[in-house]
C-alpha positions as CSV (number, residue, x, y, z in Angstrom):
1,X,9.6,-5.8,-17.1
2,X,13.0,-6.6,-15.8
3,X,13.4,-8.3,-12.4
4,X,16.0,-6.2,-10.6
5,X,18.3,-7.9,-8.1
6,X,16.1,-6.9,-5.2
7,X,13.1,-9.1,-6.2
8,X,9.6,-8.4,-7.4
9,X,6.1,-7.8,-6.0
10,X,2.5,-7.7,-7.4
11,X,1.1,-4.2,-8.3
12,X,-2.7,-4.2,-7.9
13,X,-4.4,-1.6,-10.1
14,X,-7.4,-0.5,-8.0
15,X,-9.1,1.9,-10.4
16,X,-9.0,3.6,-13.8
17,X,-8.9,1.9,-17.2
18,X,-6.9,-1.1,-15.9
19,X,-8.9,-1.6,-12.7
20,X,-8.7,-5.1,-11.3
21,X,-5.5,-6.0,-13.2
22,X,-2.3,-7.0,-11.6
23,X,1.3,-6.9,-12.9
24,X,4.6,-8.1,-11.5
25,X,7.2,-5.3,-11.0
26,X,10.6,-5.0,-9.5
27,X,11.4,-3.2,-6.2
28,X,13.7,-0.2,-6.4
29,X,17.4,-0.9,-5.6
30,X,16.6,0.4,-2.1
31,X,14.1,-2.4,-1.6
32,X,11.1,-0.1,-1.7
33,X,8.1,-0.5,-4.0
34,X,8.0,1.8,-7.1
35,X,6.3,5.2,-6.3
36,X,4.8,5.3,-9.8
37,X,4.2,3.0,-12.7
38,X,3.9,3.8,-16.4
39,X,2.0,1.0,-18.1
40,X,1.8,1.0,-21.9
41,X,-1.6,0.8,-23.5
42,X,-2.3,-1.8,-26.2
43,X,-2.2,1.0,-28.9
44,X,1.4,1.8,-28.1
45,X,0.8,5.6,-28.3
46,X,-0.5,5.9,-24.8
47,X,0.7,5.0,-21.3
48,X,-1.3,4.9,-18.1
49,X,0.3,6.5,-15.0
50,X,-0.5,4.9,-11.6
51,X,0.7,6.1,-8.2
52,X,1.4,3.9,-5.2
53,X,-1.5,3.8,-2.8
54,X,-1.6,2.9,0.9
55,X,-2.6,-0.7,0.6
56,X,0.1,-3.2,1.3
57,X,-0.1,-7.0,1.6
58,X,2.5,-9.2,3.3
59,X,2.9,-12.9,2.8
60,X,5.6,-15.5,3.1
61,X,8.7,-14.5,1.2
62,X,12.4,-14.3,1.5
63,X,12.1,-10.8,2.8
64,X,9.2,-10.6,5.4
65,X,9.7,-6.9,5.8
66,X,8.8,-6.3,2.1
67,X,5.3,-6.4,0.8
68,X,4.2,-9.1,-1.7
69,X,1.5,-6.8,-3.1
70,X,1.0,-3.0,-3.3
71,X,-2.1,-1.0,-4.4
72,X,-1.8,1.6,-7.1
73,X,-4.3,4.4,-8.0
74,X,-4.8,5.8,-11.5
75,X,-3.5,9.3,-12.1
76,X,-3.7,10.0,-15.9
77,X,-3.1,8.9,-19.4
78,X,0.1,10.0,-21.1
79,X,0.2,10.4,-24.9
80,X,3.3,10.2,-27.1
């Protein structure tokens, strides 16, 4: 994924087919975490849709007001 000019954070996938995995994703231009993530499956014909949860983690960073990790919950699989 591209690393926008506003930095990145860790998306923690808390359930569903990718439970326990993490990915690095860019903040929105506003500096907020992404509201939803579409993650391609290995097969390429399917994507997993995850929605931002309420869990946030803060650590040392250049922007102490931004989370370093955000929880995401599984919504559904999308097929091409």
